[in-house]
Every structure is written in structure tokens, then in C-alpha cells.
C-alpha positions in Angstrom: 0.0 0.0 0.0 1.1 3.5 -0.8 0.6 4.7 2.8 2.5 1.9 4.6 5.4 3.2 6.7 8.9 1.8 6.7 10.6 0.6 9.9 12.3 4.0 10.2 9.0 5.9 9.8 7.5 7.4 12.9 4.2 6.4 14.4 2.3 9.4 13.1 -0.8 8.7 15.2 1.4 8.6 18.3 3.1 11.8 17.4 0.0 13.9 17.0 -1.5 12.3 20.1 1.2 14.3 22.0 -0.6 17.5 21.0 -2.6 19.0 23.8 -6.4 18.8 24.1 -8.3 21.6 22.4 -10.0 24.2 24.6 -13.6 23.4 25.0 -16.5 25.8 24.6 -17.8 27.0 28.0 -14.6 26.1 29.8 -11.8 28.4 30.9 -9.7 29.1 27.8 -5.9 29.1 28.1 -5.4 29.2 24.3 -3.7 25.9 24.6 -1.2 24.7 22.1 2.2 23.2 22.2 5.3 25.3 22.7 6.8 26.3 19.5 9.8 23.9 20.0 7.5 21.0 20.6 5.4 21.7 17.5 8.5 21.9 15.4 9.8 18.6 16.8 6.6 16.8 15.8 6.5 18.5 12.4 10.2 17.6 11.8 9.7 14.0 12.8 6.8 13.7 10.3 8.8 15.3 7.6 11.8 13.0 8.4 9.4 10.1 7.9 9.1 11.1 4.3 6.2 10.5 1.9 4.7 7.6 3.8 4.4 9.6 7.0 2.9 12.6 5.2 0.3 10.4 3.5 -0.5 8.7 6.8 -1.1 12.2 8.3 -3.1 13.5 5.3 -5.4 10.4 5.5 -6.4 11.4 9.0 -8.0 14.7 7.9 -11.7 14.3 7.4 -13.1 17.9 7.4 -12.7 21.4 6.2 -11.1 22.5 9.6 -8.4 19.9 9.3 -9.8 17.7 12.1 -9.6 13.9 12.1 -12.3 11.5 13.0 -12.3 12.8 16.7 -10.3 16.0 17.0 -8.3 18.9 15.6 -4.9 17.3 15.8 -4.2 16.1 12.2 -5.0 19.4 10.6 -3.0 21.2 13.2 0.0 18.9 12.7 -0.2 19.3 8.9 -0.3 23.1 9.3 2.9 22.9 11.4 4.4 20.7 8.7 3.6 23.1 5.8 4.9 26.1 7.8 8.1 24.3 8.5 8.5 23.0 4.9 7.8 26.5 3.7 10.7 28.1 5.5 13.5 29.5 3.3 16.0 26.8 2.3 13.6 23.9 2.7 12.9 23.4 -1.0 13.3 19.7 -0.8 10.8 19.4 2.0 8.5 21.8 0.3 8.4 19.6 -2.8 7.8 16.5 -0.6 4.8 18.1 1.1 3.4 19.5 -2.2 3.7 16.1 -3.9 2.1 14.2 -1.0 -0.9 16.6 -1.0 -1.3 16.5 -4.8 -1.2 12.8 -4.6 -4.1 12.6 -2.3 -6.1 15.3 -4.2 -5.9 13.2 -7.4 -6.2 9.7 -6.0 -9.7 8.3 -6.5 -8.9 5.1 -4.6 -8.2 6.9 -1.3 -10.6 9.9 -2.1 -11.0 12.1 0.9 -14.3 13.9 1.8 -14.7 17.1 -0.2 -14.2 19.3 2.9 -10.9 17.6 3.7 -9.8 18.1 0.1 -10.6 21.7 0.4 -8.4 21.9 3.5 -5.5 20.3 1.6 -6.0 22.8 -1.3 -5.7 25.6 1.2 -2.5 24.2 2.5 -1.1 24.5 -1.0 -1.4 28.2 -0.6 1.4 28.0 1.9 3.7 25.3 0.4 2.6 24.7 -3.3 5.1 25.0 -6.0 5.2 24.4 -9.8 4.3 20.7 -9.4 0.9 21.8 -7.9 0.0 24.1 -10.8 -1.6 21.6 -13.2 -3.4 19.6 -10.5 -4.8 22.9 -9.0 -5.8 24.1 -12.6 -7.9 21.0 -13.1 -9.8 21.8 -9.8 -11.0 25.2 -11.3 -13.8 23.3 -12.9 -14.9 21.8 -9.5 -17.6 23.9 -7.9 -16.6 22.8 -4.4 -12.8 23.4 -4.7 -12.7 26.1 -7.3 -12.3 29.2 -5.1 -9.6 27.6 -2.9 -7.7 26.3 -6.0 -7.8 29.7 -7.6 -6.3 31.3 -4.5 -3.7 28.6 -4.2 -2.6 29.3 -7.8 -2.5 33.0 -7.1 -0.2 32.3 -4.1 2.1 30.3 -6.3 2.2 32.9 -9.0 4.5 32.6 -12.1 3.4 29.8 -14.2 0.3 29.5 -12.2 -1.0 32.8 -13.6 -0.7 31.3 -17.1 -2.7 28.3 -16.0 -5.4 30.6 -14.6 -5.6 32.5 -17.9 -5.7 29.2 -19.8 -8.7 28.0 -17.8 -10.8 31.1 -18.5 -12.6 29.6 -21.5 -13.1 26.3 -19.8 -15.3 27.5 -16.9 -18.6 29.2 -16.3 -19.5 32.4 -14.6 -18.5 31.4 -11.1 -15.2 30.0 -12.3 -14.5 33.2 -14.2 -15.2 35.3 -11.1 -12.7 33.1 -9.1 -10.1 33.3 -11.9 -10.4 37.1 -12.1 -10.0 37.5 -8.4 -6.9 35.3 -8.4 -5.4 37.1 -11.4 -5.8 40.4 -9.5 -4.4 38.8 -6.3 -1.1 37.9 -8.1 -1.1 41.2 -10.1 -0.7 39.4 -13.4 -0.2 42.2 -15.9 -0.3 39.7 -18.8 -4.0 39.2 -18.0 -4.8 42.8 -18.9 -6.3 42.0 -22.3 -8.4 39.2 -21.0 -9.6 41.3 -18.1 -10.4 44.3 -20.3 -12.7 42.1 -22.4 -14.3 40.6 -19.3 -15.0 44.1 -17.9 -17.8 44.2 -20.6 -19.1 40.7 -19.9 -22.8 40.2 -19.9 -22.7 39.0 -16.3 -22.3 41.7 -13.6 -20.4 39.5 -11.2 -17.8 38.8 -13.9 -17.6 42.4 -14.8 -17.1 43.6 -11.2 -14.4 40.9 -10.6 -12.6 41.8 -13.8 -12.6 45.6 -13.0 -11.3 45.0 -9.5 -8.6 42.6 -10.9 -7.5 45.3 -13.4 -7.1 47.7 -10.5 -5.1 45.4 -8.5 -2.6 44.6 -11.3 -1.7 48.3 -11.3 -1.2 48.2 -15.1 -1.8 51.4 -17.0 -3.4 49.4 -19.9 -6.4 48.6 -17.7 -7.2 52.3 -17.0 -9.6 52.8 -19.9 -11.7 49.7 -19.1 -11.8 50.6 -15.3 -12.9 54.2 -16.0 -15.4 53.2 -18.6 -16.9 50.6 -16.1 -17.4 53.4 -13.5 -18.9 55.7 -16.1 -21.6 53.4 -17.3 -22.7 51.6 -14.2 -25.0 52.4 -11.3 -25.7 51.1 -7.8 -23.4 48.5 -6.4 -21.5 48.0 -9.6 -20.8 51.7 -9.7 -19.5 51.6 -6.1 -17.2 48.7 -7.0 -16.0 50.3 -10.2 -15.3 53.5 -8.4 -13.3 51.9 -5.8 -11.3 50.1 -8.6 -10.7 53.5 -10.2 -9.3 54.9 -6.9 -7.3 51.8 -6.3 -5.7 51.8 -9.8 -5.0 55.6 -9.6 -3.2 55.0 -6.3 -1.1 52.2 -7.6 -0.3 54.1 -10.8 0.8 57.2 -8.8 2.9 55.0 -6.4 4.7 53.6 -9.5 5.4 57.1 -10.9 2.8 56.9 -13.5 1.4 60.2 -12.3 -0.1 61.4 -15.5 -2.2 58.3 -15.9 -3.3 58.5 -12.2 -4.4 62.1 -12.6 -6.5 61.4 -15.6 -8.5 58.8 -13.5 -8.9 61.2 -10.6 -10.0 64.1 -13.0 -12.6 61.8 -14.6 -13.9 60.9 -11.2 -14.2 64.5 -10.0 -16.4 65.2 -13.1 -18.6 62.2 -12.9 -18.9 62.3 -9.1 -20.1 65.9 -9.3 -22.8 64.9 -11.9 -23.9 62.0 -9.7 -23.8 63.8 -6.4 -21.1 61.7 -4.8 -19.2 64.1 -2.6 -17.2 61.3 -0.9 -15.8 60.3 -4.3 -15.1 63.9 -5.2 -13.1 64.3 -2.0 -11.1 61.2 -2.6 -10.2 62.1 -6.2 -9.3 65.7 -5.3 -7.1 64.5 -2.5 -5.2 62.4 -5.1 -4.9 65.4 -7.4 -3.6 67.6 -4.6 -1.0 65.0 -3.5 0.3 64.7 -7.1 0.2 68.4 -8.0 3.3 69.5 -9.8 4.6 65.9 -10.3 
């Protein structure tokens, strides 16, 4: 069996049993947890046990909080493991943990409950590398795991951003919202064209996500689409598009693209006056004042 441990592998169940009991609702809370050195010792022992120990630990996780059949310990231990593996200089351990998590996410024979799989995907936000990109990309079509997978890809960045862009045409509205949010989170400037087109999508959720993502990328190429979205929208969508305008202008100004930032603020001053939005006027005028003469 894939999960069988060698003679040199530690007893993972015995290791995590050394973690303290959780504080219980209604009882006096001491915010219990092992001392840092103790948690590190347990995580190191599991990592030193290699793939078999990691798979044994992962198989104890049964829910979205990282708990096992009875308690919180398996998820707590895995979080300690991923934090340790994610430290600088631990690339070999990081790959080991990533590959073990990916193996369980894609193994139908030992398929974990969906909430447990979501927990594992979230752990890849901390430790995932290039080997996790394609498996995570496949999860973008999974309604239950899509949002977590998109954020894990955003955390990985680099090649992961390309995988996010490639998935755009393969998913529906909810998937496109998740992808747009992730592209914004990783500030993927190469997504500017895709997001500009999405800013005119027929679905308002996609439009809003695309406009916000364009703002987060801080790329001047997205300015026209973001301003146009604010000009043509009303209600909640206008609020979100205006916030995107202000965010993009602020990023552009911080990156010394002052002229582009001032054009956005000047447009907002005009449209906010027409719409009776004094708070927007004040924010835009503050930006113009801060960049006067630059």
C-alpha cells in the first residue's frame, strides 16, 4: 500500500497524540497549544518520515477544519508541517509536502471527503510549487474546490498565472469570477487584455471581478476599461468600479505613472459631481492635490 510506513518511519498517530487537548466551549480558555519547539519537533519527525508519514497524516484529515475523526490534531499537525517546509532553504521538504498533498487530491482510490480536500488545497497556498500548478488548474472546474484552488494558484504565481488564464474559456460564470479574483491577487499584468474584455461581460459578477482585478494589477493598460466601467454603471456596480478607479490611480501614482493616475482622478471628479457623490469627489481631489506638480 502507498501509505505503509517503513521501519524507520515514525508512528504518526502517536506523534499527533502528543498535542494538547483543544480548549472546549464553556470552559476556561488558556489558548492551549504546544510550545513552538514541541510543535517543530513533531513536524520535523513527520517530515523526516518522508512520503509515507505525510500520506498517513493526510489520510487522518476528514473535514474542512483539518480535524480527524475525533479531534483537531491532524490538521494542526499538517499546518505545522507546511509552515516548517515553507521556510527558506527547505525546497526539498516543500516539494515533498506538495507532492504528497497533490497525490491525495488526485487519488480516487483513497478519495477524501470534499471538505478535507478543500483543506488540503488551502495548505497548498502555503507550500505549493510548480508541481501543484496543473493539478490545481484541473480543480478550477470543480464547484466545491474552485475558489480555494484559484487562490492557491494566485499564491504560487509565475506559471500558475498562465494556468489561470488558460482556464478562462473552460469555466462558467462562477469560475471566471474566481479566476479574475486570483489574477488580481497575483497582479498578473499579462492578464490585462483578458480582463479588459471581461469588464464588458454580460454577467455583472464577472464585470465587477474583472474591473477589480485590473485595478489590483496596477497596469496602465487597464485604466480605460476601469474608468469606462465606472462611467456606465449604477448602484453596487458603480460603487465597486469607483473603488477600482481609486485603487488603480493610487497604484499608478505610487509607481510614478502620475499622468495616468491624474487622468483617472480628474474623470472621477467630473462624474462624481454629476452624480452627487461628494465622498468620491473628495477622494479624487485628494489624489490630485497629492500629485500636483509631479
